[in-house]
Structure formats: C-alpha cells, structure tokens
C-alpha positions as CSV (number, residue, x, y, z in Angstrom):
1,M,-12.5,-13.6,16.5
2,N,-15.9,-15.3,16.6
3,V,-17.9,-12.1,17.3
4,P,-21.6,-12.5,17.0
5,E,-23.2,-10.8,14.0
6,R,-24.4,-7.3,14.9
7,D,-22.3,-7.2,18.0
8,R,-20.9,-3.7,17.1
9,F,-20.6,-0.7,19.5
10,Q,-18.5,2.2,18.8
11,V,-17.9,5.5,20.5
12,I,-16.1,8.1,18.3
13,T,-14.8,11.2,20.0
14,E,-12.8,14.2,18.6
15,H,-10.8,16.4,20.9
16,A,-9.5,19.9,20.6
17,R,-5.6,20.0,20.7
18,N,-5.5,21.1,24.3
19,R,-8.0,18.4,25.4
20,L,-6.0,15.5,24.3
21,I,-2.7,15.0,26.3
22,Y,-0.2,12.5,25.0
23,N,3.6,12.0,24.9
24,A,4.9,12.8,21.5
25,S,7.7,10.3,21.6
26,Y,6.6,7.6,24.1
27,L,8.6,4.4,23.7
28,G,10.5,6.0,20.9
29,V,7.4,6.2,18.6
30,E,7.1,9.8,17.2
31,R,3.5,11.1,17.1
32,S,2.0,14.3,15.7
33,D,-1.1,16.3,16.6
34,G,-2.9,14.1,14.0
35,I,-2.8,11.2,16.4
36,V,-5.6,8.5,16.2
37,L,-6.2,6.4,19.3
38,V,-8.1,3.2,18.9
39,Q,-9.2,1.4,22.0
40,V,-10.8,-2.1,21.8
41,F,-12.4,-4.0,24.6
42,L,-12.7,-7.8,24.2
43,S,-14.4,-10.3,26.3
44,K,-12.5,-13.2,27.8
45,G,-11.6,-16.1,25.5
46,R,-9.3,-14.5,23.0
47,T,-5.7,-15.7,22.7
48,T,-2.9,-13.4,22.4
49,Q,-2.3,-14.5,18.8
50,Q,-6.0,-13.6,18.0
51,K,-5.6,-10.3,19.5
52,Q,-2.3,-9.5,17.7
53,A,-3.8,-10.6,14.4
54,F,-6.8,-8.4,15.0
55,Y,-4.6,-5.4,15.7
56,A,-2.5,-6.0,12.7
57,G,-5.5,-6.1,10.6
58,V,-6.9,-3.0,12.0
59,A,-3.7,-1.3,11.2
60,R,-3.6,-2.6,7.6
61,R,-7.2,-1.4,7.0
62,M,-6.5,2.0,8.5
63,A,-3.4,2.4,6.6
64,S,-5.1,1.6,3.3
65,A,-8.0,4.0,4.1
66,M,-5.7,6.8,5.0
67,D,-3.6,7.7,1.9
68,R,-1.1,9.8,4.2
69,F,0.3,6.5,5.6
70,R,2.1,4.4,3.0
71,D,2.3,1.0,4.7
72,A,0.9,-0.4,7.9
73,A,4.4,-1.8,8.7
74,E,5.6,1.7,9.2
75,W,3.1,2.0,12.2
76,G,5.5,1.4,15.1
77,E,2.5,2.3,17.4
78,W,0.9,-1.1,16.7
79,S,3.9,-3.0,17.9
80,V,3.8,-1.0,21.1
81,I,0.1,-1.6,21.6
82,A,0.5,-5.3,21.1
83,M,2.8,-5.3,24.1
84,Y,-0.1,-4.3,26.3
85,L,-2.2,-7.4,25.7
C-alpha cells in the first residue's frame, strides 16, 4: 500500500458490554458479544483493489492469531466491510 516506514498510529479501546451498541445480525452476519471492530483510515490514492487486498490480509492475520476462528474465509464481516469502500 506504499505506506511510509514508521507511519503507524493506533487507537485501541475496550468497551463494557453496555457501552458498545451493535446489531447482532446486521446484513445477515451473526455477531456475538466478543465482537472486534477494526477501523482503518487511508489517505487518497489507494485503489479499491488495494483496499480489498489490505482488508483480506488483515482478516487472514487476525484469524491466524485468534485460534477460536478456523479460517478467515468464514468471516462474512469482511465481505460486508469491503462493500463500504
């Protein structure tokens, strides 16, 4: 994605169950209280294909790091997120 070295800014926030409001079955994707939201801000200049490849890579890396998920392909959320590019 052509990101400059050391260009990394992260905000990690945890919420109590009653402080994170979400639809447990939005667009037909079932979610639990163990939901993880990832929000990425990109500057102009990235194509839709670059963004989709980036999101797919994030899904794969998260799935391999979290043993309760068997396969990134099972994450229907990522296909939903890609629609909002």
